[in-house]
mmCIF file of the N, C-alpha and C atoms, coordinates in Angstrom:
data_MODEL
# 
_entry.id   MODEL 
# 
loop_
_atom_site.group_PDB 
_atom_site.id 
_atom_site.type_symbol 
_atom_site.label_atom_id 
_atom_site.label_alt_id 
_atom_site.label_comp_id 
_atom_site.label_asym_id 
_atom_site.label_entity_id 
_atom_site.label_seq_id 
_atom_site.pdbx_PDB_ins_code 
_atom_site.Cartn_x 
_atom_site.Cartn_y 
_atom_site.Cartn_z 
_atom_site.occupancy 
_atom_site.B_iso_or_equiv 
_atom_site.pdbx_formal_charge 
_atom_site.auth_seq_id 
_atom_site.auth_comp_id 
_atom_site.auth_asym_id 
_atom_site.auth_atom_id 
_atom_site.pdbx_PDB_model_num 
ATOM 1   N N  . UNK A 1 1  ? -29.602 5.953   -2.907 1.00 0.00 ? 1  UNK A N  1 
ATOM 2   C CA . UNK A 1 1  ? -29.501 4.899   -2.035 1.00 0.00 ? 1  UNK A CA 1 
ATOM 3   C C  . UNK A 1 1  ? -27.635 4.881   -3.173 1.00 0.00 ? 1  UNK A C  1 
ATOM 4   N N  . UNK A 1 2  ? -27.689 3.938   -2.082 1.00 0.00 ? 2  UNK A N  1 
ATOM 5   C CA . UNK A 1 2  ? -25.746 3.403   -2.431 1.00 0.00 ? 2  UNK A CA 1 
ATOM 6   C C  . UNK A 1 2  ? -25.852 2.294   -2.765 1.00 0.00 ? 2  UNK A C  1 
ATOM 7   N N  . UNK A 1 3  ? -25.165 1.687   -3.903 1.00 0.00 ? 3  UNK A N  1 
ATOM 8   C CA . UNK A 1 3  ? -25.673 0.618   -4.947 1.00 0.00 ? 3  UNK A CA 1 
ATOM 9   C C  . UNK A 1 3  ? -24.204 0.273   -2.841 1.00 0.00 ? 3  UNK A C  1 
ATOM 10  N N  . UNK A 1 4  ? -24.610 -1.553  -2.961 1.00 0.00 ? 4  UNK A N  1 
ATOM 11  C CA . UNK A 1 4  ? -23.352 -2.376  -2.162 1.00 0.00 ? 4  UNK A CA 1 
ATOM 12  C C  . UNK A 1 4  ? -23.275 -3.407  -2.828 1.00 0.00 ? 4  UNK A C  1 
ATOM 13  N N  . UNK A 1 5  ? -21.785 -3.782  -2.733 1.00 0.00 ? 5  UNK A N  1 
ATOM 14  C CA . UNK A 1 5  ? -21.314 -4.348  -3.330 1.00 0.00 ? 5  UNK A CA 1 
ATOM 15  C C  . UNK A 1 5  ? -21.243 -5.837  -1.638 1.00 0.00 ? 5  UNK A C  1 
ATOM 16  N N  . UNK A 1 6  ? -21.685 -7.131  -1.661 1.00 0.00 ? 6  UNK A N  1 
ATOM 17  C CA . UNK A 1 6  ? -21.780 -7.877  -0.288 1.00 0.00 ? 6  UNK A CA 1 
ATOM 18  C C  . UNK A 1 6  ? -20.805 -9.205  -0.591 1.00 0.00 ? 6  UNK A C  1 
ATOM 19  N N  . UNK A 1 7  ? -19.644 -8.559  0.734  1.00 0.00 ? 7  UNK A N  1 
ATOM 20  C CA . UNK A 1 7  ? -18.468 -9.911  0.315  1.00 0.00 ? 7  UNK A CA 1 
ATOM 21  C C  . UNK A 1 7  ? -18.371 -10.252 1.802  1.00 0.00 ? 7  UNK A C  1 
ATOM 22  N N  . UNK A 1 8  ? -18.091 -11.709 1.667  1.00 0.00 ? 8  UNK A N  1 
ATOM 23  C CA . UNK A 1 8  ? -18.354 -12.192 2.558  1.00 0.00 ? 8  UNK A CA 1 
ATOM 24  C C  . UNK A 1 8  ? -16.617 -13.256 2.299  1.00 0.00 ? 8  UNK A C  1 
ATOM 25  N N  . UNK A 1 9  ? -15.852 -12.870 3.948  1.00 0.00 ? 9  UNK A N  1 
ATOM 26  C CA . UNK A 1 9  ? -14.571 -12.738 4.019  1.00 0.00 ? 9  UNK A CA 1 
ATOM 27  C C  . UNK A 1 9  ? -13.998 -12.829 5.356  1.00 0.00 ? 9  UNK A C  1 
ATOM 28  N N  . UNK A 1 10 ? -12.589 -13.694 5.521  1.00 0.00 ? 10 UNK A N  1 
ATOM 29  C CA . UNK A 1 10 ? -12.092 -13.396 6.698  1.00 0.00 ? 10 UNK A CA 1 
ATOM 30  C C  . UNK A 1 10 ? -11.504 -12.115 6.554  1.00 0.00 ? 10 UNK A C  1 
ATOM 31  N N  . UNK A 1 11 ? -11.641 -11.205 8.286  1.00 0.00 ? 11 UNK A N  1 
ATOM 32  C CA . UNK A 1 11 ? -10.513 -10.130 7.943  1.00 0.00 ? 11 UNK A CA 1 
ATOM 33  C C  . UNK A 1 11 ? -10.123 -10.057 9.913  1.00 0.00 ? 11 UNK A C  1 
ATOM 34  N N  . UNK A 1 12 ? -8.812  -8.847  9.577  1.00 0.00 ? 12 UNK A N  1 
ATOM 35  C CA . UNK A 1 12 ? -8.187  -8.832  10.871 1.00 0.00 ? 12 UNK A CA 1 
ATOM 36  C C  . UNK A 1 12 ? -8.481  -7.770  11.848 1.00 0.00 ? 12 UNK A C  1 
ATOM 37  N N  . UNK A 1 13 ? -8.485  -8.131  12.947 1.00 0.00 ? 13 UNK A N  1 
ATOM 38  C CA . UNK A 1 13 ? -8.360  -7.455  13.943 1.00 0.00 ? 13 UNK A CA 1 
ATOM 39  C C  . UNK A 1 13 ? -7.689  -5.177  13.834 1.00 0.00 ? 13 UNK A C  1 
ATOM 40  N N  . UNK A 1 14 ? -6.586  -5.797  12.902 1.00 0.00 ? 14 UNK A N  1 
ATOM 41  C CA . UNK A 1 14 ? -6.324  -4.549  12.202 1.00 0.00 ? 14 UNK A CA 1 
ATOM 42  C C  . UNK A 1 14 ? -7.690  -3.530  11.144 1.00 0.00 ? 14 UNK A C  1 
ATOM 43  N N  . UNK A 1 15 ? -8.250  -4.797  10.759 1.00 0.00 ? 15 UNK A N  1 
ATOM 44  C CA . UNK A 1 15 ? -8.962  -4.272  9.327  1.00 0.00 ? 15 UNK A CA 1 
ATOM 45  C C  . UNK A 1 15 ? -10.334 -3.490  9.926  1.00 0.00 ? 15 UNK A C  1 
ATOM 46  N N  . UNK A 1 16 ? -10.552 -3.962  11.292 1.00 0.00 ? 16 UNK A N  1 
ATOM 47  C CA . UNK A 1 16 ? -12.311 -3.551  11.883 1.00 0.00 ? 16 UNK A CA 1 
ATOM 48  C C  . UNK A 1 16 ? -11.911 -2.486  12.085 1.00 0.00 ? 16 UNK A C  1 
ATOM 49  N N  . UNK A 1 17 ? -10.258 -2.227  13.008 1.00 0.00 ? 17 UNK A N  1 
ATOM 50  C CA . UNK A 1 17 ? -10.376 -0.913  13.340 1.00 0.00 ? 17 UNK A CA 1 
ATOM 51  C C  . UNK A 1 17 ? -10.084 0.316   12.286 1.00 0.00 ? 17 UNK A C  1 
ATOM 52  N N  . UNK A 1 18 ? -9.714  0.469   11.440 1.00 0.00 ? 18 UNK A N  1 
ATOM 53  C CA . UNK A 1 18 ? -10.026 0.846   9.800  1.00 0.00 ? 18 UNK A CA 1 
ATOM 54  C C  . UNK A 1 18 ? -11.209 1.067   9.774  1.00 0.00 ? 18 UNK A C  1 
ATOM 55  N N  . UNK A 1 19 ? -12.098 0.158   9.782  1.00 0.00 ? 19 UNK A N  1 
ATOM 56  C CA . UNK A 1 19 ? -13.111 0.431   9.259  1.00 0.00 ? 19 UNK A CA 1 
ATOM 57  C C  . UNK A 1 19 ? -14.083 1.832   9.523  1.00 0.00 ? 19 UNK A C  1 
ATOM 58  N N  . UNK A 1 20 ? -15.149 1.982   8.651  1.00 0.00 ? 20 UNK A N  1 
ATOM 59  C CA . UNK A 1 20 ? -15.934 2.861   8.902  1.00 0.00 ? 20 UNK A CA 1 
ATOM 60  C C  . UNK A 1 20 ? -16.907 2.662   9.795  1.00 0.00 ? 20 UNK A C  1 
ATOM 61  N N  . UNK A 1 21 ? -17.614 1.839   9.636  1.00 0.00 ? 21 UNK A N  1 
ATOM 62  C CA . UNK A 1 21 ? -18.065 0.719   10.035 1.00 0.00 ? 21 UNK A CA 1 
ATOM 63  C C  . UNK A 1 21 ? -18.714 -0.554  10.007 1.00 0.00 ? 21 UNK A C  1 
ATOM 64  N N  . UNK A 1 22 ? -19.049 -1.272  11.134 1.00 0.00 ? 22 UNK A N  1 
ATOM 65  C CA . UNK A 1 22 ? -18.873 -2.458  11.574 1.00 0.00 ? 22 UNK A CA 1 
ATOM 66  C C  . UNK A 1 22 ? -20.342 -2.994  12.205 1.00 0.00 ? 22 UNK A C  1 
ATOM 67  N N  . UNK A 1 23 ? -20.955 -4.371  10.724 1.00 0.00 ? 23 UNK A N  1 
ATOM 68  C CA . UNK A 1 23 ? -22.173 -4.857  11.847 1.00 0.00 ? 23 UNK A CA 1 
ATOM 69  C C  . UNK A 1 23 ? -21.759 -5.873  11.291 1.00 0.00 ? 23 UNK A C  1 
ATOM 70  N N  . UNK A 1 24 ? -23.340 -6.816  11.796 1.00 0.00 ? 24 UNK A N  1 
ATOM 71  C CA . UNK A 1 24 ? -23.198 -8.302  11.568 1.00 0.00 ? 24 UNK A CA 1 
ATOM 72  C C  . UNK A 1 24 ? -24.169 -8.951  11.182 1.00 0.00 ? 24 UNK A C  1 
ATOM 73  N N  . UNK A 1 25 ? -25.198 -10.291 10.235 1.00 0.00 ? 25 UNK A N  1 
ATOM 74  C CA . UNK A 1 25 ? -25.659 -9.970  10.336 1.00 0.00 ? 25 UNK A CA 1 
ATOM 75  C C  . UNK A 1 25 ? -26.076 -11.523 10.336 1.00 0.00 ? 25 UNK A C  1 
ATOM 76  N N  . UNK A 1 26 ? -27.510 -11.958 10.227 1.00 0.00 ? 26 UNK A N  1 
ATOM 77  C CA . UNK A 1 26 ? -27.707 -13.400 10.500 1.00 0.00 ? 26 UNK A CA 1 
ATOM 78  C C  . UNK A 1 26 ? -29.435 -14.140 10.383 1.00 0.00 ? 26 UNK A C  1 
ATOM 79  N N  . UNK A 1 27 ? -30.018 -14.431 10.457 1.00 0.00 ? 27 UNK A N  1 
ATOM 80  C CA . UNK A 1 27 ? -31.126 -15.366 9.841  1.00 0.00 ? 27 UNK A CA 1 
ATOM 81  C C  . UNK A 1 27 ? -31.825 -14.762 10.971 1.00 0.00 ? 27 UNK A C  1 
ATOM 82  N N  . UNK A 1 28 ? -31.903 -15.582 12.545 1.00 0.00 ? 28 UNK A N  1 
ATOM 83  C CA . UNK A 1 28 ? -31.948 -14.671 13.586 1.00 0.00 ? 28 UNK A CA 1 
ATOM 84  C C  . UNK A 1 28 ? -32.279 -13.288 14.008 1.00 0.00 ? 28 UNK A C  1 
ATOM 85  N N  . UNK A 1 29 ? -30.808 -12.629 13.805 1.00 0.00 ? 29 UNK A N  1 
ATOM 86  C CA . UNK A 1 29 ? -31.100 -11.733 14.644 1.00 0.00 ? 29 UNK A CA 1 
ATOM 87  C C  . UNK A 1 29 ? -31.170 -10.099 13.142 1.00 0.00 ? 29 UNK A C  1 
ATOM 88  N N  . UNK A 1 30 ? -30.996 -10.482 12.402 1.00 0.00 ? 30 UNK A N  1 
ATOM 89  C CA . UNK A 1 30 ? -31.348 -9.627  11.259 1.00 0.00 ? 30 UNK A CA 1 
ATOM 90  C C  . UNK A 1 30 ? -29.427 -8.942  10.986 1.00 0.00 ? 30 UNK A C  1 
ATOM 91  N N  . UNK A 1 31 ? -29.703 -7.863  11.176 1.00 0.00 ? 31 UNK A N  1 
ATOM 92  C CA . UNK A 1 31 ? -28.414 -6.575  10.554 1.00 0.00 ? 31 UNK A CA 1 
ATOM 93  C C  . UNK A 1 31 ? -28.062 -6.381  12.090 1.00 0.00 ? 31 UNK A C  1 
ATOM 94  N N  . UNK A 1 32 ? -27.473 -6.098  12.559 1.00 0.00 ? 32 UNK A N  1 
ATOM 95  C CA . UNK A 1 32 ? -27.131 -5.941  14.226 1.00 0.00 ? 32 UNK A CA 1 
ATOM 96  C C  . UNK A 1 32 ? -26.409 -4.851  14.295 1.00 0.00 ? 32 UNK A C  1 
ATOM 97  N N  . UNK A 1 33 ? -26.051 -3.344  13.729 1.00 0.00 ? 33 UNK A N  1 
ATOM 98  C CA . UNK A 1 33 ? -24.513 -2.568  13.981 1.00 0.00 ? 33 UNK A CA 1 
ATOM 99  C C  . UNK A 1 33 ? -23.787 -2.559  15.103 1.00 0.00 ? 33 UNK A C  1 
ATOM 100 N N  . UNK A 1 34 ? -22.458 -2.821  14.977 1.00 0.00 ? 34 UNK A N  1 
ATOM 101 C CA . UNK A 1 34 ? -21.538 -2.437  16.232 1.00 0.00 ? 34 UNK A CA 1 
ATOM 102 C C  . UNK A 1 34 ? -21.276 -1.030  16.395 1.00 0.00 ? 34 UNK A C  1 
ATOM 103 N N  . UNK A 1 35 ? -21.536 -0.429  17.814 1.00 0.00 ? 35 UNK A N  1 
ATOM 104 C CA . UNK A 1 35 ? -21.087 1.048   17.849 1.00 0.00 ? 35 UNK A CA 1 
ATOM 105 C C  . UNK A 1 35 ? -19.750 0.848   18.524 1.00 0.00 ? 35 UNK A C  1 
ATOM 106 N N  . UNK A 1 36 ? -19.036 -0.282  18.838 1.00 0.00 ? 36 UNK A N  1 
ATOM 107 C CA . UNK A 1 36 ? -17.824 0.077   19.281 1.00 0.00 ? 36 UNK A CA 1 
ATOM 108 C C  . UNK A 1 36 ? -16.954 -1.010  19.790 1.00 0.00 ? 36 UNK A C  1 
ATOM 109 N N  . UNK A 1 37 ? -15.681 -1.280  18.477 1.00 0.00 ? 37 UNK A N  1 
ATOM 110 C CA . UNK A 1 37 ? -14.964 -2.324  19.628 1.00 0.00 ? 37 UNK A CA 1 
ATOM 111 C C  . UNK A 1 37 ? -13.229 -1.221  19.118 1.00 0.00 ? 37 UNK A C  1 
ATOM 112 N N  . UNK A 1 38 ? -12.910 -2.266  20.213 1.00 0.00 ? 38 UNK A N  1 
ATOM 113 C CA . UNK A 1 38 ? -11.848 -1.674  21.916 1.00 0.00 ? 38 UNK A CA 1 
ATOM 114 C C  . UNK A 1 38 ? -12.206 -0.293  22.333 1.00 0.00 ? 38 UNK A C  1 
ATOM 115 N N  . UNK A 1 39 ? -11.008 0.908   21.151 1.00 0.00 ? 39 UNK A N  1 
ATOM 116 C CA . UNK A 1 39 ? -11.737 2.399   21.741 1.00 0.00 ? 39 UNK A CA 1 
ATOM 117 C C  . UNK A 1 39 ? -12.204 3.227   20.829 1.00 0.00 ? 39 UNK A C  1 
ATOM 118 N N  . UNK A 1 40 ? -12.072 2.330   19.076 1.00 0.00 ? 40 UNK A N  1 
ATOM 119 C CA . UNK A 1 40 ? -12.837 3.352   18.079 1.00 0.00 ? 40 UNK A CA 1 
ATOM 120 C C  . UNK A 1 40 ? -14.432 2.738   18.012 1.00 0.00 ? 40 UNK A C  1 
ATOM 121 N N  . UNK A 1 41 ? -15.121 3.923   18.205 1.00 0.00 ? 41 UNK A N  1 
ATOM 122 C CA . UNK A 1 41 ? -16.641 4.030   17.691 1.00 0.00 ? 41 UNK A CA 1 
ATOM 123 C C  . UNK A 1 41 ? -16.576 4.131   16.278 1.00 0.00 ? 41 UNK A C  1 
ATOM 124 N N  . UNK A 1 42 ? -18.008 3.416   15.967 1.00 0.00 ? 42 UNK A N  1 
ATOM 125 C CA . UNK A 1 42 ? -17.937 3.321   14.920 1.00 0.00 ? 42 UNK A CA 1 
ATOM 126 C C  . UNK A 1 42 ? -19.801 4.371   14.255 1.00 0.00 ? 42 UNK A C  1 
ATOM 127 N N  . UNK A 1 43 ? -20.322 4.489   13.293 1.00 0.00 ? 43 UNK A N  1 
ATOM 128 C CA . UNK A 1 43 ? -21.654 4.808   12.607 1.00 0.00 ? 43 UNK A CA 1 
ATOM 129 C C  . UNK A 1 43 ? -22.234 3.842   12.062 1.00 0.00 ? 43 UNK A C  1 
ATOM 130 N N  . UNK A 1 44 ? -23.944 4.334   12.061 1.00 0.00 ? 44 UNK A N  1 
ATOM 131 C CA . UNK A 1 44 ? -24.243 3.266   11.994 1.00 0.00 ? 44 UNK A CA 1 
ATOM 132 C C  . UNK A 1 44 ? -25.363 3.427   10.559 1.00 0.00 ? 44 UNK A C  1 
ATOM 133 N N  . UNK A 1 45 ? -24.874 4.137   9.643  1.00 0.00 ? 45 UNK A N  1 
ATOM 134 C CA . UNK A 1 45 ? -25.745 4.351   8.745  1.00 0.00 ? 45 UNK A CA 1 
ATOM 135 C C  . UNK A 1 45 ? -25.557 3.546   8.104  1.00 0.00 ? 45 UNK A C  1 
ATOM 136 N N  . UNK A 1 46 ? -24.777 2.488   7.351  1.00 0.00 ? 46 UNK A N  1 
ATOM 137 C CA . UNK A 1 46 ? -25.307 1.547   6.434  1.00 0.00 ? 46 UNK A CA 1 
ATOM 138 C C  . UNK A 1 46 ? -26.209 1.031   6.828  1.00 0.00 ? 46 UNK A C  1 
ATOM 139 N N  . UNK A 1 47 ? -25.773 0.214   7.897  1.00 0.00 ? 47 UNK A N  1 
ATOM 140 C CA . UNK A 1 47 ? -26.793 -0.885  8.513  1.00 0.00 ? 47 UNK A CA 1 
ATOM 141 C C  . UNK A 1 47 ? -27.787 -0.052  8.790  1.00 0.00 ? 47 UNK A C  1 
ATOM 142 N N  . UNK A 1 48 ? -27.956 1.084   9.111  1.00 0.00 ? 48 UNK A N  1 
ATOM 143 C CA . UNK A 1 48 ? -29.575 1.646   9.435  1.00 0.00 ? 48 UNK A CA 1 
ATOM 144 C C  . UNK A 1 48 ? -30.043 1.253   7.429  1.00 0.00 ? 48 UNK A C  1 
ATOM 145 N N  . UNK A 1 49 ? -29.707 1.618   6.866  1.00 0.00 ? 49 UNK A N  1 
ATOM 146 C CA . UNK A 1 49 ? -29.978 1.848   5.230  1.00 0.00 ? 49 UNK A CA 1 
ATOM 147 C C  . UNK A 1 49 ? -30.246 0.090   4.308  1.00 0.00 ? 49 UNK A C  1 
ATOM 148 N N  . UNK A 1 50 ? -29.286 -0.342  4.605  1.00 0.00 ? 50 UNK A N  1 
ATOM 149 C CA . UNK A 1 50 ? -29.298 -1.904  4.957  1.00 0.00 ? 50 UNK A CA 1 
ATOM 150 C C  . UNK A 1 50 ? -30.748 -2.262  5.050  1.00 0.00 ? 50 UNK A C  1 
ATOM 151 N N  . UNK A 1 51 ? -31.055 -2.024  6.435  1.00 0.00 ? 51 UNK A N  1 
ATOM 152 C CA . UNK A 1 51 ? -32.094 -2.733  7.265  1.00 0.00 ? 51 UNK A CA 1 
ATOM 153 C C  . UNK A 1 51 ? -33.156 -2.138  6.127  1.00 0.00 ? 51 UNK A C  1 
ATOM 154 N N  . UNK A 1 52 ? -33.715 -0.789  6.204  1.00 0.00 ? 52 UNK A N  1 
ATOM 155 C CA . UNK A 1 52 ? -34.380 -0.407  5.556  1.00 0.00 ? 52 UNK A CA 1 
ATOM 156 C C  . UNK A 1 52 ? -34.846 -0.634  4.137  1.00 0.00 ? 52 UNK A C  1 
ATOM 157 N N  . UNK A 1 53 ? -33.659 -1.527  3.430  1.00 0.00 ? 53 UNK A N  1 
ATOM 158 C CA . UNK A 1 53 ? -34.340 -1.846  2.070  1.00 0.00 ? 53 UNK A CA 1 
ATOM 159 C C  . UNK A 1 53 ? -34.470 -3.413  2.143  1.00 0.00 ? 53 UNK A C  1 
ATOM 160 N N  . UNK A 1 54 ? -34.110 -3.396  3.587  1.00 0.00 ? 54 UNK A N  1 
ATOM 161 C CA . UNK A 1 54 ? -34.480 -5.399  3.811  1.00 0.00 ? 54 UNK A CA 1 
ATOM 162 C C  . UNK A 1 54 ? -35.943 -5.093  3.996  1.00 0.00 ? 54 UNK A C  1 
ATOM 163 N N  . UNK A 1 55 ? -36.790 -4.642  4.724  1.00 0.00 ? 55 UNK A N  1 
ATOM 164 C CA . UNK A 1 55 ? -38.200 -4.548  4.853  1.00 0.00 ? 55 UNK A CA 1 
ATOM 165 C C  . UNK A 1 55 ? -38.740 -3.990  4.085  1.00 0.00 ? 55 UNK A C  1 
ATOM 166 N N  . UNK A 1 56 ? -38.342 -3.089  3.359  1.00 0.00 ? 56 UNK A N  1 
ATOM 167 C CA . UNK A 1 56 ? -39.301 -3.030  2.224  1.00 0.00 ? 56 UNK A CA 1 
ATOM 168 C C  . UNK A 1 56 ? -39.635 -3.455  0.807  1.00 0.00 ? 56 UNK A C  1 
ATOM 169 N N  . UNK A 1 57 ? -38.020 -4.302  1.381  1.00 0.00 ? 57 UNK A N  1 
ATOM 170 C CA . UNK A 1 57 ? -38.099 -5.830  0.588  1.00 0.00 ? 57 UNK A CA 1 
ATOM 171 C C  . UNK A 1 57 ? -39.270 -6.809  0.968  1.00 0.00 ? 57 UNK A C  1 
ATOM 172 N N  . UNK A 1 58 ? -39.197 -7.022  1.980  1.00 0.00 ? 58 UNK A N  1 
ATOM 173 C CA . UNK A 1 58 ? -40.093 -7.838  3.001  1.00 0.00 ? 58 UNK A CA 1 
ATOM 174 C C  . UNK A 1 58 ? -41.652 -7.784  3.283  1.00 0.00 ? 58 UNK A C  1 
ATOM 175 N N  . UNK A 1 59 ? -42.070 -6.119  2.951  1.00 0.00 ? 59 UNK A N  1 
ATOM 176 C CA . UNK A 1 59 ? -43.227 -5.967  3.686  1.00 0.00 ? 59 UNK A CA 1 
ATOM 177 C C  . UNK A 1 59 ? -43.672 -4.884  1.920  1.00 0.00 ? 59 UNK A C  1 
# 
């Protein structure tokens, strides 16, 4: 398991394209992976792990 630091901040489109992975979170939909932004495709590893950890804590 990887330790994560959660930070909420404003980012630029350039930073999105440099990222290894992108996902969104909210109360209604939970954690949602973003698989593609413009021409770049992203992995879903961290989002999948975070969702698993969240479910583990809830149930």
